[in-house]
C-alpha positions as CSV (number, residue, x, y, z in Angstrom):
1,X,105.4,119.5,94.9
2,X,106.8,117.4,92.1
3,X,104.5,116.2,89.3
4,X,104.6,114.7,85.8
5,X,106.2,116.9,83.2
6,X,105.8,116.9,79.4
7,X,109.0,116.2,77.4
8,X,109.0,119.7,76.0
9,X,109.2,121.5,79.4
10,X,112.3,123.4,80.4
11,X,113.5,122.1,83.8
12,X,114.3,124.8,86.4
13,X,117.0,122.7,88.0
14,X,117.8,119.1,86.9
15,X,118.5,116.5,89.5
16,X,118.8,112.7,89.3
17,X,117.2,109.9,91.4
18,X,117.5,106.2,91.0
19,X,114.9,103.6,91.9
20,X,116.2,100.1,92.9
21,X,114.6,97.0,94.4
22,X,114.2,93.3,94.2
23,X,112.1,91.8,91.3
24,X,108.4,91.7,92.1
25,X,108.4,94.4,94.7
26,X,106.3,96.8,92.6
27,X,109.3,98.9,91.5
28,X,108.0,99.4,88.0
29,X,104.5,100.1,89.3
30,X,105.9,102.9,91.5
31,X,108.0,104.2,88.6
32,X,104.9,104.3,86.3
33,X,102.8,105.9,89.0
34,X,105.5,108.6,89.6
35,X,106.3,109.3,85.9
36,X,103.2,108.1,84.0
37,X,103.6,107.9,80.3
38,X,106.5,110.4,80.4
39,X,109.4,107.9,80.2
40,X,112.3,107.4,77.8
41,X,113.0,103.7,77.1
42,X,116.2,102.4,75.4
43,X,119.2,100.2,76.1
44,X,122.3,101.1,78.1
45,X,125.2,101.2,75.7
46,X,127.1,97.9,75.5
47,X,124.7,95.8,77.4
48,X,121.3,94.2,76.9
49,X,119.7,95.8,80.0
50,X,116.8,98.2,79.3
51,X,117.2,101.8,80.4
52,X,114.1,103.6,81.5
53,X,114.1,107.2,82.6
54,X,111.1,109.3,83.6
55,X,110.8,112.9,84.6
56,X,109.1,114.8,87.5
57,X,108.9,118.5,87.7
58,X,108.2,121.0,90.5
59,X,108.5,124.7,91.2
60,X,112.1,124.5,92.4
61,X,113.6,121.5,90.6
62,X,113.1,118.9,87.9
63,X,114.0,115.2,88.6
64,X,115.1,112.5,86.2
65,X,114.0,109.2,87.7
66,X,116.1,106.2,86.6
67,X,114.3,102.8,86.9
68,X,117.3,100.4,87.5
69,X,117.0,96.7,86.7
70,X,115.4,94.6,89.4
71,X,118.1,92.7,91.4
72,X,118.5,90.8,94.6
73,X,121.9,92.1,95.4
74,X,124.7,94.3,94.1
75,X,127.0,91.3,93.5
76,X,127.6,91.8,89.8
77,X,128.8,88.8,87.8
78,X,128.2,90.2,84.3
79,X,128.2,93.6,82.5
80,X,124.4,93.6,82.7
81,X,124.3,93.0,86.4
82,X,126.9,95.7,86.9
83,X,124.7,98.4,85.5
84,X,122.9,99.1,88.8
85,X,126.3,99.4,90.7
86,X,127.9,101.6,87.9
87,X,124.9,103.9,87.8
88,X,124.7,104.3,91.6
89,X,128.5,105.0,91.8
90,X,128.5,107.4,88.9
91,X,130.9,105.2,86.9
92,X,128.6,104.5,84.0
93,X,129.6,106.5,80.8
94,X,127.4,109.5,80.0
95,X,125.1,108.9,83.0
96,X,124.9,111.4,85.8
97,X,125.4,110.0,89.3
98,X,122.1,109.9,91.2
99,X,121.8,112.3,94.1
100,X,119.3,110.0,95.9
101,X,118.6,106.3,95.9
102,X,115.0,105.2,96.4
103,X,115.0,101.6,97.6
104,X,111.7,99.8,97.2
105,X,111.0,97.0,99.6
106,X,108.1,94.6,99.8
107,X,106.6,95.5,103.1
108,X,105.4,92.0,103.7
109,X,108.9,90.6,103.2
110,X,111.1,93.2,104.8
111,X,113.8,90.8,106.2
112,X,114.8,89.5,102.8
113,X,114.4,92.9,101.0
114,X,116.7,94.6,103.5
115,X,119.7,92.6,102.2
116,X,119.8,94.8,99.0
117,X,119.1,97.9,101.1
118,X,122.2,97.1,103.3
119,X,124.4,97.1,100.2
120,X,122.9,100.3,98.6
121,X,123.2,102.0,102.0
122,X,127.0,101.4,102.0
123,X,127.5,103.3,98.7
124,X,127.2,106.6,100.6
125,X,124.2,108.0,98.7
126,X,121.3,109.6,100.5
127,X,118.6,106.9,100.7
128,X,114.8,106.9,100.8
129,X,113.1,103.6,101.7
130,X,109.7,102.9,100.3
131,X,107.7,100.1,102.0
132,X,105.5,99.1,99.0
133,X,102.6,96.7,98.9
134,X,101.5,98.1,102.3
135,X,98.0,96.8,101.7
136,X,99.3,93.3,102.0
137,X,100.8,94.1,105.4
138,X,97.4,95.1,106.6
139,X,95.5,92.2,105.1
140,X,98.0,89.5,106.2
141,X,98.0,90.7,109.8
142,X,101.7,91.8,109.8
143,X,102.6,94.6,112.1
144,X,105.4,97.0,110.9
145,X,106.5,99.9,112.9
146,X,107.7,102.1,110.1
147,X,108.7,104.9,112.4
148,X,110.9,102.7,114.5
149,X,112.5,101.1,111.4
150,X,113.2,104.6,110.0
151,X,115.0,105.5,113.2
152,X,117.1,102.3,113.3
153,X,117.9,102.4,109.6
154,X,118.8,106.1,109.7
155,X,116.8,107.0,106.6
156,X,113.3,108.3,105.8
157,X,110.6,105.7,105.2
158,X,107.4,106.0,103.2
159,X,104.6,103.4,103.0
160,X,102.8,102.9,99.6
161,X,100.6,100.6,97.6
162,X,101.8,101.6,94.1
163,X,99.4,99.3,92.2
164,X,96.5,101.1,93.9
165,X,98.3,104.5,93.5
166,X,98.3,105.1,97.3
167,X,101.1,107.0,98.9
168,X,102.5,108.3,95.6
169,X,102.3,111.9,96.6
170,X,104.2,111.1,99.9
171,X,107.0,109.6,97.8
172,X,107.1,112.8,95.6
173,X,107.2,115.0,98.6
174,X,110.0,112.9,100.2
175,X,112.1,113.0,97.1
176,X,111.8,116.8,96.8
177,X,112.6,117.3,100.5
178,X,115.7,115.1,100.5
179,X,117.0,116.7,97.3
180,X,116.6,120.2,98.6
181,X,117.9,119.4,102.1
182,X,120.3,116.4,101.9
183,X,120.6,114.4,105.1
184,X,123.8,114.2,107.1
185,X,126.5,111.8,106.0
186,X,125.9,108.3,107.3
187,X,128.4,107.1,109.8
188,X,130.3,103.9,108.7
189,X,129.4,102.2,112.0
190,X,125.8,102.0,110.9
191,X,126.8,99.9,107.9
192,X,126.2,96.1,108.0
193,X,129.8,96.0,106.6
194,X,131.0,97.3,109.9
195,X,130.2,93.8,111.3
196,X,132.4,92.0,108.8
197,X,135.4,90.2,110.4
198,X,138.5,92.3,111.1
199,X,140.6,90.2,108.8
200,X,138.3,91.2,105.9
201,X,138.8,95.0,106.6
202,X,142.5,94.5,106.8
203,X,142.6,92.7,103.4
204,X,140.3,95.3,101.8
205,X,142.5,98.2,102.9
206,X,145.7,96.4,101.6
207,X,144.0,95.6,98.3
208,X,142.8,99.3,97.9
209,X,146.3,100.5,98.5
210,X,147.7,98.0,96.0
211,X,145.1,99.1,93.4
212,X,146.1,102.8,94.0
213,X,149.7,101.9,93.4
214,X,148.7,100.3,90.1
215,X,147.0,103.6,89.1
216,X,143.5,102.1,89.5
217,X,141.2,104.2,91.7
218,X,138.3,102.4,93.2
219,X,135.5,102.9,95.7
220,X,135.5,100.9,99.0
221,X,132.4,99.1,97.8
222,X,134.2,97.9,94.6
223,X,137.1,96.7,96.7
224,X,134.7,94.7,98.9
225,X,133.1,93.2,95.8
226,X,136.5,92.2,94.4
227,X,137.1,90.1,97.6
228,X,133.7,88.7,98.0
229,X,132.3,88.0,94.5
230,X,133.8,85.0,92.8
231,X,134.1,85.6,89.0
232,X,132.8,89.2,89.6
233,X,132.4,91.7,86.8
234,X,134.7,94.3,88.4
235,X,137.5,91.8,88.6
236,X,136.9,90.8,85.0
237,X,136.9,94.5,83.9
238,X,140.3,95.1,85.6
239,X,141.8,92.1,83.8
240,X,140.5,93.4,80.5
241,X,142.1,96.8,81.2
242,X,145.5,95.1,81.5
243,X,145.8,94.5,85.2
244,X,146.2,90.7,84.9
245,X,148.0,90.5,88.3
246,X,144.6,91.2,90.0
247,X,143.6,87.5,89.8
248,X,146.6,86.3,91.7
249,X,146.3,89.2,94.2
250,X,142.7,88.4,95.0
251,X,143.3,84.7,95.2
252,X,146.0,85.2,97.8
253,X,143.7,87.5,99.8
254,X,140.9,85.0,99.8
255,X,143.3,82.2,100.9
256,X,144.4,84.4,103.9
257,X,140.7,85.1,104.7
258,X,139.9,81.4,104.6
259,X,142.8,80.7,107.0
260,X,141.4,83.3,109.3
261,X,137.9,81.6,109.3
262,X,136.4,84.1,106.9
263,X,135.0,82.0,104.1
264,X,134.1,83.9,100.9
265,X,131.3,84.5,100.1
266,X,129.2,82.9,102.8
267,X,130.3,85.3,105.6
268,X,128.7,88.2,103.9
269,X,125.2,86.6,103.8
270,X,125.5,85.5,107.4
271,X,126.7,89.0,108.6
272,X,124.1,90.9,106.7
273,X,121.2,88.8,107.8
274,X,122.4,89.0,111.4
275,X,122.4,92.8,111.0
276,X,118.9,92.7,109.5
277,X,117.5,90.5,112.3
278,X,118.8,92.9,114.9
279,X,117.4,95.9,113.0
280,X,113.8,94.5,112.6
281,X,113.6,93.0,116.1
282,X,110.5,94.4,117.8
283,X,109.6,96.5,114.7
284,X,108.2,93.7,112.6
285,X,105.8,91.1,114.0
286,X,103.7,88.5,112.3
287,X,100.5,87.0,113.5
288,X,101.0,83.7,115.2
289,X,98.5,81.5,113.4
290,X,98.7,78.0,112.0
291,X,95.9,78.7,109.5
292,X,96.9,78.3,105.8
293,X,96.1,81.2,103.6
294,X,94.0,80.8,100.4
295,X,97.2,81.6,98.4
296,X,99.0,78.7,100.0
297,X,96.1,76.4,99.3
298,X,96.1,77.3,95.6
299,X,99.9,76.9,95.4
300,X,99.6,73.4,96.8
301,X,98.1,72.5,93.4
302,X,99.6,75.1,91.0
303,X,103.2,74.2,92.1
304,X,102.6,70.5,92.3
305,X,105.0,68.5,90.2
306,X,102.3,67.0,87.9
307,X,99.2,69.0,88.5
308,X,101.1,72.2,88.3
309,X,102.6,71.1,84.9
310,X,99.2,70.2,83.6
311,X,97.7,73.6,84.6
312,X,100.6,75.4,83.2
313,X,100.3,73.6,79.8
314,X,96.6,74.3,79.8
315,X,97.0,78.0,80.5
316,X,99.7,78.3,77.9
317,X,97.4,76.5,75.4
318,X,94.6,79.0,76.2
319,X,97.0,81.9,75.9
320,X,98.3,81.0,72.5
321,X,94.9,79.9,71.2
322,X,93.7,83.3,72.3
323,X,96.5,85.1,70.5
324,X,95.7,83.2,67.3
325,X,91.9,83.9,67.8
326,X,92.0,87.5,68.8
327,X,94.8,88.6,66.6
328,X,93.2,87.1,63.4
329,X,90.6,89.8,63.0
330,X,92.9,92.9,63.5
331,X,95.6,91.3,61.3
332,X,93.0,90.8,58.6
333,X,91.9,94.4,59.0
334,X,95.5,95.6,58.7
335,X,96.0,93.4,55.6
336,X,92.7,94.8,54.1
337,X,93.7,98.3,54.9
338,X,97.1,97.7,53.4
339,X,95.5,96.5,50.2
340,X,93.1,99.4,50.1
341,X,95.9,102.0,50.6
342,X,97.9,100.2,47.8
343,X,94.8,100.4,45.5
344,X,94.4,104.1,46.3
345,X,98.1,104.7,45.4
346,X,97.7,102.8,42.2
347,X,94.7,104.9,41.3
348,X,96.7,108.1,41.8
349,X,100.1,107.2,40.4
350,X,100.8,105.8,36.9
351,X,102.7,102.6,36.6
352,X,106.4,103.1,37.2
353,X,109.2,103.1,39.8
354,X,107.4,105.7,42.1
355,X,104.2,103.6,42.3
356,X,106.1,100.4,42.8
357,X,108.2,102.1,45.6
358,X,105.1,103.2,47.4
359,X,103.0,100.0,46.9
360,X,105.6,97.3,47.1
361,X,108.1,99.1,49.3
362,X,106.5,101.8,51.6
363,X,103.0,100.4,52.0
364,X,104.3,96.8,52.2
365,X,107.0,97.9,54.7
366,X,104.6,99.7,57.0
367,X,102.1,96.9,56.7
368,X,104.8,94.4,57.6
369,X,105.5,96.3,60.8
370,X,101.8,96.8,61.8
371,X,101.0,93.2,61.0
372,X,103.0,92.1,64.2
373,X,101.2,94.6,66.5
374,X,98.1,92.5,67.4
375,X,100.1,89.5,68.3
376,X,102.6,91.5,70.3
377,X,99.9,93.5,72.2
378,X,97.8,90.4,73.0
379,X,100.9,88.4,74.1
380,X,102.2,91.1,76.4
381,X,98.7,91.7,77.7
382,X,98.6,88.1,78.9
383,X,102.2,88.3,80.2
384,X,101.3,91.5,82.2
385,X,98.2,89.9,83.7
386,X,100.0,86.7,84.7
387,X,102.9,88.6,86.1
388,X,100.8,91.1,88.1
389,X,98.5,88.5,89.5
390,X,101.4,86.4,90.7
391,X,101.1,83.3,88.5
392,X,104.1,83.9,86.4
393,X,106.5,83.2,89.3
394,X,104.7,79.8,89.8
395,X,104.9,79.0,86.2
396,X,108.7,79.6,86.2
397,X,109.0,77.5,89.3
398,X,107.1,74.6,87.7
399,X,109.2,74.7,84.5
400,X,112.5,75.2,86.2
401,X,113.4,71.5,86.5
402,X,112.7,70.8,82.9
403,X,114.6,73.8,81.6
404,X,117.5,73.2,83.9
405,X,118.3,70.0,81.9
406,X,119.7,72.2,79.2
407,X,121.2,74.8,81.5
408,X,118.3,77.3,81.5
409,X,115.8,78.3,84.2
410,X,112.0,78.2,84.3
411,X,111.8,81.8,83.2
412,X,113.0,80.8,79.7
413,X,109.9,78.7,79.0
414,X,107.4,81.5,78.3
415,X,109.5,83.4,75.8
416,X,110.1,80.1,73.9
417,X,106.4,79.3,73.9
418,X,105.7,82.8,72.7
419,X,108.0,82.2,69.8
420,X,105.7,79.6,68.4
421,X,103.3,82.4,67.5
422,X,106.1,84.9,66.5
423,X,109.7,85.1,67.5
424,X,109.6,88.9,67.7
425,X,107.4,89.1,70.9
426,X,109.1,85.9,72.1
427,X,112.5,87.6,72.0
428,X,111.1,90.8,73.6
429,X,109.7,88.6,76.4
430,X,113.2,87.5,77.4
431,X,113.5,90.8,79.3
432,X,111.8,89.0,82.2
433,X,114.9,86.9,82.6
434,X,117.3,88.7,85.0
435,X,120.3,86.4,84.4
436,X,122.2,87.6,81.3
437,X,123.5,84.2,80.2
438,X,120.1,82.6,80.4
439,X,118.5,85.6,78.6
440,X,121.1,85.4,75.8
441,X,120.7,81.7,75.3
442,X,116.9,81.9,75.3
443,X,117.0,84.8,72.9
444,X,119.3,83.0,70.5
445,X,117.3,79.8,70.4
446,X,113.8,81.5,70.3
447,X,113.9,81.9,66.4
448,X,114.2,78.1,66.1
449,X,110.6,77.7,67.4
450,X,108.4,77.2,64.4
451,X,106.4,80.5,64.1
452,X,103.1,81.0,62.3
453,X,104.9,82.6,59.3
454,X,106.4,79.3,58.4
455,X,103.0,77.6,58.1
456,X,102.1,78.9,54.6
457,X,105.4,77.4,53.3
458,X,104.6,74.0,55.0
459,X,101.0,73.9,53.7
460,X,102.0,74.8,50.1
461,X,104.7,72.1,50.0
462,X,102.7,69.4,51.8
463,X,99.6,70.0,49.7
464,X,101.5,69.8,46.5
465,X,104.1,67.1,47.1
466,X,103.3,64.9,50.1
467,X,100.9,62.0,49.3
468,X,97.5,62.3,50.8
469,X,97.9,58.9,52.5
470,X,95.9,58.1,55.6
471,X,96.3,55.6,58.4
472,X,94.2,54.2,61.3
473,X,91.0,54.1,59.2
474,X,91.5,57.6,58.0
475,X,92.0,59.2,61.4
476,X,95.7,59.9,60.8
477,X,97.0,61.5,57.7
478,X,100.6,61.5,56.4
479,X,100.2,65.2,55.5
480,X,99.2,66.0,59.0
481,X,102.1,64.0,60.5
482,X,104.5,65.9,58.2
483,X,103.0,69.3,59.3
484,X,103.4,68.2,63.0
485,X,107.0,67.2,62.3
486,X,107.8,70.5,60.7
487,X,106.2,72.4,63.6
488,X,108.3,70.3,66.1
489,X,111.7,70.1,64.5
490,X,112.9,73.5,65.6
491,X,112.1,72.9,69.2
492,X,113.9,69.5,69.0
493,X,117.0,71.0,67.5
494,X,116.9,73.9,70.0
495,X,117.7,71.4,72.8
496,X,121.3,70.5,71.7
497,X,121.8,74.1,70.4
498,X,121.0,75.5,73.9
499,X,123.4,73.0,75.5
500,X,126.2,74.0,73.1
501,X,125.6,77.7,73.7
502,X,125.7,77.2,77.4
503,X,128.8,75.0,77.2
504,X,131.0,77.1,74.9
505,X,129.6,80.6,74.5
506,X,128.0,81.3,77.9
507,X,129.9,79.0,80.2
508,X,129.4,78.8,83.9
509,X,127.1,77.1,86.3
510,X,123.4,77.5,85.9
511,X,122.2,80.5,87.8
512,X,120.5,79.8,91.1
513,X,116.8,80.0,90.5
514,X,115.6,82.6,93.0
515,X,112.1,83.9,92.8
516,X,109.7,84.9,95.6
517,X,106.2,83.5,95.4
518,X,104.1,86.5,96.4
519,X,100.5,86.1,97.4
520,X,98.0,86.3,94.5
521,X,96.4,89.6,93.8
522,X,94.1,91.2,91.3
523,X,96.1,92.7,88.4
524,X,96.2,96.5,88.2
525,X,94.5,97.7,84.9
526,X,96.9,100.7,84.9
527,X,100.0,98.6,85.3
528,X,98.8,96.2,82.5
529,X,98.1,99.1,80.2
530,X,101.5,100.7,80.9
531,X,103.4,97.4,80.2
532,X,101.5,96.6,77.0
533,X,101.9,100.2,75.7
534,X,105.6,100.2,76.5
535,X,106.2,97.0,74.6
536,X,104.2,98.0,71.6
537,X,105.9,101.4,71.4
538,X,109.3,99.8,71.8
539,X,108.6,97.4,68.9
540,X,107.4,100.2,66.6
541,X,110.2,102.6,67.4
542,X,113.0,100.0,67.5
543,X,112.5,96.9,65.4
544,X,109.7,98.4,63.3
545,X,111.9,101.0,61.7
546,X,114.5,98.4,60.8
547,X,111.9,96.0,59.3
548,X,110.6,98.9,57.2
549,X,114.0,99.8,55.9
550,X,114.8,96.1,55.1
551,X,111.6,95.7,53.1
552,X,112.3,98.8,51.0
553,X,115.9,97.5,50.3
554,X,114.6,94.1,49.2
555,X,112.1,95.9,46.9
556,X,114.9,97.9,45.4
557,X,117.0,94.8,44.8
558,X,114.0,93.2,43.0
559,X,113.2,96.3,40.9
560,X,116.6,97.5,39.7
561,X,118.2,97.4,37.2
562,X,115.9,96.9,34.3
563,X,113.8,98.7,31.7
564,X,110.3,98.8,33.1
565,X,108.7,100.7,30.2
566,X,107.2,97.6,28.6
567,X,105.7,96.3,31.8
568,X,104.5,99.7,32.8
569,X,102.8,100.1,29.4
570,X,101.3,96.6,29.7
571,X,100.1,97.4,33.2
572,X,98.4,100.6,32.0
573,X,96.7,98.7,29.2
574,X,95.6,95.9,31.7
575,X,94.1,98.5,34.1
576,X,92.2,100.1,31.2
577,X,90.8,96.7,30.2
578,X,89.9,96.0,33.8
579,X,88.1,99.4,33.9
580,X,86.3,98.5,30.7
581,X,85.3,95.1,32.2
582,X,83.8,96.9,35.2
583,X,81.9,99.2,33.0
584,X,80.5,96.3,30.8
585,X,79.5,94.4,33.9
586,X,77.6,97.5,35.2
587,X,75.9,97.8,31.8
588,X,74.9,94.2,31.9
589,X,73.4,94.6,35.3
590,X,71.2,97.4,34.0
591,X,70.2,95.5,30.9
592,X,69.3,92.5,33.0
593,X,67.0,94.7,35.1
594,X,65.3,96.2,32.0
595,X,65.2,92.7,30.3
596,X,66.9,93.9,27.1
597,X,67.6,90.5,25.5
598,X,69.5,91.7,22.4
599,X,71.7,94.1,24.4
600,X,72.4,91.3,26.8
601,X,73.7,89.0,24.1
602,X,75.9,91.8,22.7
603,X,77.3,92.6,26.2
604,X,78.0,88.9,26.8
605,X,80.1,88.8,23.7
606,X,82.0,91.9,24.7
607,X,82.5,90.6,28.2
608,X,83.9,87.3,26.9
609,X,86.3,89.1,24.6
610,X,87.4,91.6,27.3
611,X,88.0,88.8,29.8
612,X,90.1,86.9,27.3
613,X,92.1,90.0,26.5
614,X,92.6,90.6,30.3
615,X,93.8,87.1,30.7
616,X,96.3,87.4,27.8
617,X,97.5,90.8,29.0
618,X,97.9,89.5,32.6
619,X,100.0,86.6,31.3
620,X,102.1,89.2,29.4
621,X,102.5,91.4,32.4
622,X,103.5,88.5,34.6
623,X,106.0,87.2,32.0
624,X,107.5,90.7,31.7
625,X,107.8,91.0,35.5
626,X,109.3,87.5,35.8
627,X,111.9,88.5,33.2
628,X,112.7,91.7,35.1
629,X,113.1,89.8,38.4
630,X,115.4,87.3,36.7
631,X,117.6,90.2,35.5
632,X,117.4,92.3,38.7
633,X,120.0,92.4,41.4
634,X,117.8,89.9,43.2
635,X,117.7,87.6,40.2
636,X,121.4,88.0,39.5
637,X,122.1,87.0,43.1
638,X,119.9,84.0,42.5
639,X,121.9,83.0,39.5
640,X,125.1,83.6,41.4
641,X,124.1,81.4,44.4
642,X,122.5,78.6,42.2
643,X,125.7,76.4,42.4
644,X,125.4,76.7,46.2
645,X,121.7,75.8,46.4
646,X,121.7,73.1,43.7
647,X,122.9,70.4,46.2
648,X,119.7,71.1,48.0
649,X,117.6,70.3,44.9
650,X,116.9,74.0,44.2
651,X,117.1,76.0,41.0
652,X,117.8,79.7,40.9
653,X,114.1,80.6,41.1
654,X,113.8,78.9,44.5
655,X,117.0,80.6,45.6
656,X,115.6,84.0,44.6
657,X,112.4,83.3,46.4
658,X,114.3,82.4,49.5
659,X,116.4,85.6,49.3
660,X,113.3,87.7,48.7
661,X,111.6,86.2,51.7
662,X,114.2,87.7,54.1
663,X,111.8,90.4,55.3
664,X,109.3,87.8,56.2
665,X,109.2,84.0,55.4
666,X,105.7,84.0,53.9
667,X,106.9,86.3,51.2
668,X,108.3,83.2,49.4
669,X,104.8,82.3,48.2
670,X,104.1,85.6,46.5
671,X,107.7,85.7,45.1
672,X,107.2,82.2,43.6
673,X,103.9,83.4,42.1
674,X,105.6,86.3,40.4
675,X,108.6,84.2,39.2
676,X,106.2,81.6,37.7
677,X,104.2,84.4,36.0
678,X,101.1,84.1,38.1
679,X,101.3,87.4,40.0
680,X,102.3,88.3,43.5
681,X,98.7,87.7,44.8
682,X,99.2,83.9,44.9
683,X,98.8,82.2,48.3
684,X,99.6,78.8,49.8
685,X,96.3,77.4,48.6
686,X,96.7,78.4,45.0
687,X,96.1,75.5,42.7
688,X,97.7,77.4,39.8
689,X,100.9,77.9,41.7
690,X,101.0,74.3,42.7
691,X,100.5,73.3,39.1
692,X,103.2,75.6,37.8
693,X,105.7,74.2,40.4
694,X,104.9,70.6,39.4
695,X,105.5,71.5,35.8
696,X,108.8,73.3,36.4
697,X,111.8,71.5,34.9
698,X,115.5,71.6,34.8
699,X,117.2,72.2,31.4
700,X,117.6,68.4,31.0
701,X,113.8,67.9,31.5
702,X,113.9,66.6,35.1
703,X,111.2,68.1,37.3
704,X,112.5,70.8,39.7
705,X,110.0,70.0,42.4
706,X,109.6,66.6,44.1
707,X,109.0,65.3,47.5
708,X,112.7,65.5,48.2
709,X,112.8,69.2,47.1
710,X,109.7,70.0,49.1
711,X,111.2,68.4,52.3
712,X,114.5,70.3,51.6
713,X,112.6,73.6,51.4
714,X,110.5,72.9,54.5
715,X,113.5,71.8,56.6
716,X,115.4,74.9,55.5
717,X,112.6,77.2,56.5
718,X,112.1,75.4,59.8
719,X,115.7,76.0,60.9
720,X,116.8,79.2,59.1
721,X,116.8,82.8,60.3
722,X,114.9,83.9,57.3
723,X,113.2,86.8,59.0
724,X,114.5,90.3,59.1
725,X,112.0,91.3,61.9
726,X,113.5,88.7,64.2
727,X,117.1,89.7,63.4
728,X,116.4,93.3,63.9
729,X,114.7,92.6,67.2
730,X,117.7,90.7,68.3
731,X,119.8,93.7,67.3
732,X,117.7,96.0,69.4
733,X,117.5,93.7,72.4
734,X,121.2,93.0,72.5
735,X,122.3,96.5,71.5
736,X,124.8,94.9,69.1
737,X,125.1,93.6,65.5
738,X,127.2,90.7,66.7
739,X,124.3,88.6,67.9
740,X,121.9,88.9,64.9
741,X,124.9,88.1,62.6
742,X,125.7,85.1,64.9
743,X,122.1,84.0,64.8
744,X,121.9,84.3,61.0
745,X,125.1,82.4,60.5
746,X,124.5,79.5,62.9
747,X,120.8,79.0,61.9
748,X,121.5,79.3,58.2
749,X,124.3,76.7,58.5
750,X,121.9,74.4,60.5
751,X,119.2,75.0,57.8
752,X,121.6,74.2,54.9
753,X,122.9,71.0,56.5
754,X,119.4,69.9,57.4
755,X,118.0,70.7,53.9
756,X,120.9,68.8,52.3
757,X,120.3,65.7,54.5
758,X,116.5,65.9,53.8
759,X,117.1,66.1,50.0
760,X,119.5,63.1,50.1
761,X,117.2,61.0,52.3
762,X,114.0,61.6,50.3
763,X,115.6,61.5,46.8
């Protein structure tokens, strides 16, 4: 019997099995039930598709279980969609060919699901069919003769309810049995392909012979796809390999097929569904009843053009309010813990490079990673609940018409909405979009949504430089309108950007929106836990390590070069004075209890002198730190780029603050606090920082900051890609540096142009 195995076990005999099925058939639930927490998650090289491999072990063999991407067919029109075909045929680099394909079908929708099975069947692999969601068959009054279907299909059939963990042992036993005793080779006459017109088989044989003459070996299934799939991935890959004649050769074959009455690709669908109907005849029967199910009654409202939209907006509002509400406390806890750990390090290490590295680099870097976890965990909890209960498909259906206006589908809406909280989980949420072009466009415009990290920048600039004017008897404020505009501008700009990306970078017709609306069901706690855990773990192990490294690099750029002896000595002196102040305050508390009037007067004098000394020493430390930053690599970079940022109304200090905020946008506040000699603890509500910014001047005496400068900075931050976490997440999700670089370049260009226009308009 096969069971879960720890990663450290030594397999007696390693075999490979692939799971494949339509989206929303419970394939991932079955994978999780089979493999549990023992799964390796990554990306297939060269594509954006996620690779998930689990392991089962038994007394005679060990099995690697590959969870292939959900798909409705094996007609691949992109490198991402070709992953399933390439893995199943053993043509994917560094990936063992599976010895068994486990096809998961929704038992309540067998007719549609058998379309994918008919294609997998023709690959020549041993196949195990799993009728999942068997509980729905029983509850909806559908009768399925699994034994008869097994006989007609010529493959073993197992019935399961993976979300309730029923039938899992039967699947394990069937996998082991088929691997140890492979079934006889399937006869080609059993394939649905055998029913294709004779003209098609003639053209396929001639094309296969021509490919062989060109030195291109191919499977019969690949030849079929060449003829059937317009703009197919295999045809594109042959062109890229130098076989440019393939386009003309295929076009000629399709013309001959059309003349013979075999129109591509419609004939395939008609033939396969005719084969499916013959196969299930008498084996699948549905209750003849005109009663409307409760699920249909609910869908009458949830998929309504207007009511459905209202309900969707309400649910999204509640989701994101919940993210903000529930994430606030753990995020504060992480921030407090980060501060406490930093204080402990400061208490152990003397002032110097090592202490700064740990406090400002390591602790800040780890804290910067952990700070995202509450939002990510809560967001994916809601996504998992909405997906597993069946509502997510309805939401995508409702939003499809709106999103199709810019060439996207309804599935793009939730990741974009998620990005208003944080682009990192929003980008990760694009994995729910099967179509690669839609996923890439959504992923690339998600950072334009105005995330919560931009808000401190907006509040600081609006509070300091936007007049506190009110309208409508005080009900509407100018500052509030500006904040609303800043929150909205990214989404507005994203509309033409999405259109341009679809038009020039990911051309082609908008993918057909195909999604089955399953009946509603109670979400499985285990499935929800698994999905949330996987996403959190993926963030920590992928994007988290890159965020941490970036934070340390920016710290180094702001620390070196420079002689820190003076600031270290001043910091030591300041800490001693702060310790003396704490001691004096303790003595005063005791003197107050014992009512020692003369001693209280003496302590008050000493406290006043100590506080004054601390204030002077703090100013000295901040001035020294400001000077060091000005002469660091970061400061030198700021001086270097000053001519480039001056047209935006910025001086070198603003430029340095913008560069330093690359790990996270909100870092600009603390950086400005340090540069203006106030310390890095300043926040967006600091009156001292606002006052210093208002007093800042150019060498000729003109004020650096004004309404025009503030608008320029806000527009820049609204549109720029000034977030290493976002860029690193794009890197991990696309498995390439090309797309984060592209995002940084196009968004920074947009931000610069927008900031320049804002400065000119408001000057």
